[in-house]
Each structure stands twice: as C-alpha cells, then as structure tokens.
LUMKOLTOR-307781 format. One line per field, with one value per residue (C-alpha): residue number from 1; residue in three letters; z negated, y negated, x negated. Coordinates in nm, 2 decimals. Layout:
<atoms>
seq = (NUM:...)
type = (ALA:...)
pz = (Z:...)
py = (Y:...)
px = (X:...)
</atoms>
This chain:
<atoms>
seq = (1:2:3:4:5:6:7:8:9:10:11:12:13:14:15:16:17:18:19:20:21:22:23:24:25:26:27:28:29:30:31:32:33:34:35:36:37:38:39:40:41:42:43:44:45:46:47:48:49:50:51:52:53:54:55:56:57:58:59:60:61:62:63:64:65:66:67:68:69:70:71:72:73:74:75:76:77:78:79:80:81:82:83:84:85:86:87:88:89:90:91:92:93:94:95:96:97:98:99:100:101:102:103:104:105:106:107:108:109:110:111:112:113:114:115:116:117:118:119:120:121:122:123:124:125:126:127:128:129:130:131:132:133:134:135:136:137:138:139:140:141:142:143:144:145:146:147:148:149:150:151:152:153:154:155:156:157:158:159:160:161:162:163:164:165:166:167:168:169:170:171:172:173:174:175:176:177:178:179:180:181:182:183:184:185:186:187:188:189:190:191:192:193:194:195:196:197:198:199:200:201:202:203:204:205:206:207:208:209:210:211:212:213:214:215:216:217:218:219:220:221:222:223:224:225:226:227:228:229:230:231:232:233:234:235:236:237:238:239:240:241:242:243:244:245:246:247:248:249:250:251:252:253:254:255)
type = (UNK:UNK:UNK:UNK:UNK:UNK:UNK:UNK:UNK:UNK:UNK:UNK:UNK:UNK:UNK:UNK:UNK:UNK:UNK:UNK:UNK:UNK:UNK:UNK:UNK:UNK:UNK:UNK:UNK:UNK:UNK:UNK:UNK:UNK:UNK:UNK:UNK:UNK:UNK:UNK:UNK:UNK:UNK:UNK:UNK:UNK:UNK:UNK:UNK:UNK:UNK:UNK:UNK:UNK:UNK:UNK:UNK:UNK:UNK:UNK:UNK:UNK:UNK:UNK:UNK:UNK:UNK:UNK:UNK:UNK:UNK:UNK:UNK:UNK:UNK:UNK:UNK:UNK:UNK:UNK:UNK:UNK:UNK:UNK:UNK:UNK:UNK:UNK:UNK:UNK:UNK:UNK:UNK:UNK:UNK:UNK:UNK:UNK:UNK:UNK:UNK:UNK:UNK:UNK:UNK:UNK:UNK:UNK:UNK:UNK:UNK:UNK:UNK:UNK:UNK:UNK:UNK:UNK:UNK:UNK:UNK:UNK:UNK:UNK:UNK:UNK:UNK:UNK:UNK:UNK:UNK:UNK:UNK:UNK:UNK:UNK:UNK:UNK:UNK:UNK:UNK:UNK:UNK:UNK:UNK:UNK:UNK:UNK:UNK:UNK:UNK:UNK:UNK:UNK:UNK:UNK:UNK:UNK:UNK:UNK:UNK:UNK:UNK:UNK:UNK:UNK:UNK:UNK:UNK:UNK:UNK:UNK:UNK:UNK:UNK:UNK:UNK:UNK:UNK:UNK:UNK:UNK:UNK:UNK:UNK:UNK:UNK:UNK:UNK:UNK:UNK:UNK:UNK:UNK:UNK:UNK:UNK:UNK:UNK:UNK:UNK:UNK:UNK:UNK:UNK:UNK:UNK:UNK:UNK:UNK:UNK:UNK:UNK:UNK:UNK:UNK:UNK:UNK:UNK:UNK:UNK:UNK:UNK:UNK:UNK:UNK:UNK:UNK:UNK:UNK:UNK:UNK:UNK:UNK:UNK:UNK:UNK:UNK:UNK:UNK:UNK:UNK:UNK:UNK:UNK:UNK:UNK:UNK:UNK:UNK:UNK:UNK:UNK:UNK:UNK)
pz = (-5.14:-5.27:-5.01:-5.20:-4.75:-4.67:-4.98:-4.87:-4.57:-4.63:-4.92:-4.80:-4.69:-5.07:-5.20:-5.52:-5.72:-5.63:-5.69:-6.05:-6.10:-5.93:-6.14:-6.53:-6.74:-6.61:-6.81:-6.50:-6.16:-5.89:-5.45:-5.43:-5.64:-5.47:-5.13:-5.21:-5.25:-4.92:-4.72:-4.89:-4.76:-4.45:-4.36:-4.08:-4.28:-4.25:-4.53:-4.38:-4.45:-4.79:-4.87:-4.79:-4.98:-5.29:-5.28:-5.21:-5.53:-5.75:-5.64:-5.74:-6.09:-5.98:-6.02:-6.28:-6.13:-6.48:-6.28:-6.02:-5.77:-6.16:-6.21:-6.49:-6.43:-6.43:-6.56:-6.85:-7.15:-7.16:-7.51:-7.70:-8.06:-8.32:-8.48:-8.81:-8.89:-9.08:-8.79:-8.54:-8.83:-8.83:-8.42:-8.41:-8.68:-8.60:-8.18:-8.25:-8.46:-8.22:-7.87:-7.69:-7.80:-7.70:-7.97:-8.08:-8.34:-8.46:-8.72:-8.75:-8.91:-8.52:-8.47:-8.74:-8.48:-8.29:-8.58:-8.78:-9.18:-9.22:-9.39:-9.69:-9.61:-9.35:-9.16:-9.02:-8.78:-8.62:-8.26:-8.18:-7.88:-8.11:-8.10:-8.28:-8.55:-8.86:-8.81:-8.80:-9.12:-9.30:-9.21:-9.35:-9.63:-9.75:-9.71:-9.99:-9.77:-9.82:-9.53:-9.41:-9.16:-8.94:-9.27:-9.21:-9.32:-9.69:-9.71:-9.63:-9.85:-10.17:-10.12:-9.85:-9.98:-10.23:-10.09:-9.95:-9.64:-9.64:-9.28:-9.04:-8.84:-8.59:-8.23:-7.96:-7.67:-7.33:-7.07:-7.36:-7.23:-7.40:-7.35:-7.50:-7.66:-7.71:-7.65:-7.88:-7.82:-7.93:-7.88:-7.56:-7.56:-7.33:-7.60:-7.88:-7.86:-7.69:-7.99:-8.19:-7.99:-8.06:-8.38:-8.67:-8.95:-8.89:-8.78:-9.02:-9.11:-8.74:-8.71:-8.59:-8.52:-8.59:-8.26:-8.10:-8.21:-8.21:-7.74:-7.72:-7.86:-7.75:-7.34:-7.42:-7.55:-7.31:-6.96:-7.07:-6.71:-6.80:-6.54:-6.77:-7.08:-6.90:-6.78:-7.15:-7.27:-7.00:-7.20:-7.52:-7.39:-7.36:-7.11:-6.96:-7.36:-7.31:-6.99:-7.14:-7.42:-7.17:-7.00:-7.28:-7.47:-7.11:-7.10:-7.51:-7.41:-7.12:-7.41)
py = (-6.33:-6.60:-6.78:-7.03:-7.13:-7.20:-7.48:-7.62:-7.68:-7.88:-8.02:-8.37:-8.25:-8.17:-8.51:-8.34:-8.66:-8.83:-8.53:-8.51:-8.90:-8.94:-8.69:-8.71:-8.77:-8.58:-8.22:-8.09:-8.10:-7.94:-7.83:-8.14:-8.34:-8.23:-8.22:-8.64:-8.67:-8.54:-8.75:-9.00:-8.97:-8.82:-8.87:-8.67:-8.35:-7.98:-7.80:-7.46:-7.66:-7.85:-7.50:-7.36:-7.64:-7.57:-7.22:-7.23:-7.53:-7.29:-6.99:-7.29:-7.37:-7.72:-7.65:-7.39:-7.27:-7.23:-7.17:-7.14:-7.43:-7.64:-7.70:-7.82:-8.03:-7.80:-7.43:-7.35:-7.11:-6.73:-6.75:-6.42:-6.38:-6.20:-5.87:-5.81:-5.40:-5.35:-5.40:-5.17:-4.92:-4.92:-4.94:-4.65:-4.48:-4.57:-4.51:-4.11:-4.08:-4.19:-4.19:-4.33:-4.60:-4.96:-5.17:-5.47:-5.60:-5.95:-6.23:-6.55:-6.61:-6.68:-6.95:-7.18:-7.27:-7.52:-7.60:-7.91:-7.85:-7.54:-7.25:-7.03:-6.80:-6.50:-6.26:-5.90:-5.89:-5.48:-5.52:-5.19:-5.07:-5.02:-4.67:-4.62:-4.92:-4.69:-4.42:-4.63:-4.82:-4.49:-4.43:-4.76:-4.68:-4.37:-4.50:-4.75:-5.04:-5.37:-5.35:-5.45:-5.35:-5.66:-5.85:-6.11:-6.46:-6.44:-6.14:-6.32:-6.64:-6.40:-6.14:-6.20:-6.61:-6.43:-6.22:-6.35:-6.11:-5.94:-5.68:-5.69:-5.46:-5.66:-5.52:-5.57:-5.74:-5.57:-5.65:-5.88:-6.02:-5.87:-5.77:-5.53:-5.65:-5.29:-5.08:-5.20:-5.38:-5.74:-6.06:-6.33:-6.67:-6.75:-6.49:-6.66:-6.98:-6.78:-6.72:-6.93:-7.15:-6.94:-6.73:-7.02:-6.76:-6.59:-6.86:-7.09:-7.33:-7.38:-7.60:-7.97:-8.14:-7.88:-7.64:-8.03:-8.02:-7.59:-7.68:-7.97:-7.81:-7.48:-7.66:-7.87:-7.55:-7.25:-7.20:-7.13:-6.93:-7.15:-6.92:-6.61:-6.82:-6.85:-6.53:-6.39:-6.67:-6.52:-6.19:-6.36:-6.55:-6.90:-7.01:-7.32:-7.42:-7.37:-7.57:-7.83:-7.78:-7.74:-8.12:-8.25:-8.16:-8.28:-8.64:-8.59:-8.43:-8.73:-8.99)
px = (-3.17:-3.29:-3.58:-3.84:-3.94:-3.53:-3.54:-3.86:-3.83:-3.46:-3.51:-3.53:-3.17:-3.06:-3.14:-3.25:-3.37:-3.01:-2.77:-2.95:-2.97:-2.63:-2.45:-2.71:-2.35:-2.18:-2.13:-1.97:-1.85:-1.70:-1.77:-1.52:-1.77:-2.14:-1.90:-1.82:-2.22:-2.33:-2.06:-2.19:-2.55:-2.38:-1.99:-2.08:-2.21:-2.00:-1.82:-2.05:-2.40:-2.26:-2.19:-2.54:-2.70:-2.50:-2.56:-2.96:-2.92:-2.77:-3.06:-3.27:-3.19:-3.15:-2.79:-2.59:-2.26:-1.97:-1.69:-1.53:-1.55:-1.75:-2.14:-2.33:-2.64:-2.97:-3.08:-2.86:-2.99:-2.85:-2.62:-2.81:-2.60:-2.81:-2.75:-2.85:-3.01:-2.69:-2.48:-2.68:-2.69:-2.33:-2.24:-2.41:-2.30:-1.94:-2.03:-2.11:-1.80:-1.52:-1.69:-1.51:-1.34:-1.43:-1.55:-1.77:-1.96:-2.02:-1.99:-1.88:-2.24:-2.36:-2.13:-2.33:-2.57:-2.30:-2.10:-2.23:-2.05:-2.18:-1.98:-2.11:-1.91:-1.85:-1.64:-1.77:-1.56:-1.58:-1.30:-1.20:-0.90:-0.58:-0.57:-0.90:-0.84:-0.68:-0.92:-1.18:-1.04:-1.10:-1.37:-1.51:-1.28:-1.48:-1.81:-1.71:-1.73:-1.50:-1.32:-0.98:-0.71:-0.62:-0.54:-0.20:-0.34:-0.16:-0.45:-0.70:-0.61:-0.52:-0.87:-1.13:-1.10:-1.35:-1.55:-1.90:-1.90:-1.61:-1.54:-1.21:-1.17:-0.89:-0.82:-0.95:-0.82:-0.79:-1.06:-1.23:-1.58:-1.86:-2.22:-2.41:-2.77:-3.03:-2.66:-2.48:-2.18:-2.10:-1.99:-2.01:-2.01:-1.71:-1.50:-1.64:-1.52:-1.16:-1.17:-1.23:-0.95:-0.66:-0.73:-0.73:-0.73:-0.99:-1.13:-1.02:-1.33:-1.37:-1.07:-1.02:-1.30:-1.51:-1.37:-1.43:-1.82:-1.89:-1.80:-2.00:-2.29:-2.26:-2.15:-2.47:-2.76:-2.56:-2.44:-2.05:-1.80:-1.54:-1.38:-1.42:-1.28:-0.94:-0.95:-0.99:-0.79:-0.46:-0.52:-0.40:-0.14:-0.32:-0.44:-0.26:-0.33:-0.70:-0.76:-0.56:-0.83:-1.11:-0.96:-1.02:-1.38:-1.47:-1.36:-1.51:-1.84:-1.94:-1.87)
</atoms>
C-alpha cells in the first residue's frame, strides 16, 4: 500500500529532479541503470534501499513499470480502444449464442490513431477459440453479414480488397492479452502491436516504416508492458523476432 508520508520523508534520498533529468531522453531503462544512477550519487547505497526507492517512485507516479525490470519516466496513460454500438451489440448476441467460448472483437480502424498514412479500408475482427470458429461463422452468415472465415492471403487479395469493412473470423490465440470494457472483450495495446508484427497479411497496411511509426507513437503515448508483449509473441512463436525488433525500435525512439 502506498504511503504518501514515506515518499515525502524520502524526497531528498529519491533525487527525483536529477533522475528525471538523467533519463529524460531514454524511452525506457532498467533496474540496473537505476541502480547505477543512485550509486553515482551514493556509492555505498544498498540494493534493498534502491529497490525500496524504485517501489516508491512507481507508487508515486514518478516512474511507470513497462516490463520486468524496465521503466519509463512519468505516469503513462492506459490504452482504451473505441468500440462501436454495432460491435457491442454483436458481441452480446454472440456471447448469448455461444456462452462458453472466448471471443475478442475489435477493428483495425483503431490503429489509425498511431499511423502516419491513414487507410480508408478496415477489417472488423472477431477472434474466437478454434473449436467455435465455424459455428460462429455460419451463425453470422445466416444473418447475411459480409463475413470471412480465416481468409487466405489469396482470398484477401481477390475479394476483401474491394470491401470497405468486412468481418473476419479468425482464431484467438490462447492466453491472448485481452481486456474487458463494459463487459465486451476487446484488444489491449500489447495484443494489437504483436498482431501487427506477426500478421503481415491482415495488417498489410501497417507494415514497414508504418509499423515503426505505430510502435513509436504507441510507446510515447501509453503504458505498454513489453513482458506481456513477449509472452504473447511466444504463444505466436515470434518471441525472438519481436524481442530483436523492440531492441531496434528502442534505438529508433531515442533519435
């Protein structure tokens, strides 16, 4: 539990102004780097004392923890994707029809917030456990919706390119980092970024230098857990590639 008095008593030991100045140009830094900062001021400071200071800095909003042993300066915002009335209504109908399967609903239009070039065509994504994909797909087909079941790259090129907002039913990777907003299961920023990185077919508009821009904007605007991203990327068998990319993009964000 955060005790404001503890932080107040330790102000002179936390060196908050110096810390902000020291890390002002670094989008992220490690516990090791924080330890180095404090030892440059107090060479004999104990590790337990440094850990206690870091705890107080996080609780006080001076630092934000963005991964295991990784931090950024300030209190970053939590990402909250927008949901349309149609998405909310459809999700409720699907959960009523298929109450025992996990479903995540979102749209690629939410990515526009982070993009330099704004596409005018989007995909409405319904991610669902594999066992329930076909049943859910035919349920939507019976409602005369423009819906596709885990389309191949060829099918996307031949048919979906001409549609403005088709619905796509695709498999929901187990242990995906989702979140609930008013009872609707939707995407987290960690899942969104990893999906863009792992799926160049669905997220064709978000590749290359555009992906670099998306990641840069996302990390600058919101609190993002890299450890959560890497766990999910591991489920998608892309952990090493994503880890390398995050290290590269970290250098890019410092320019």
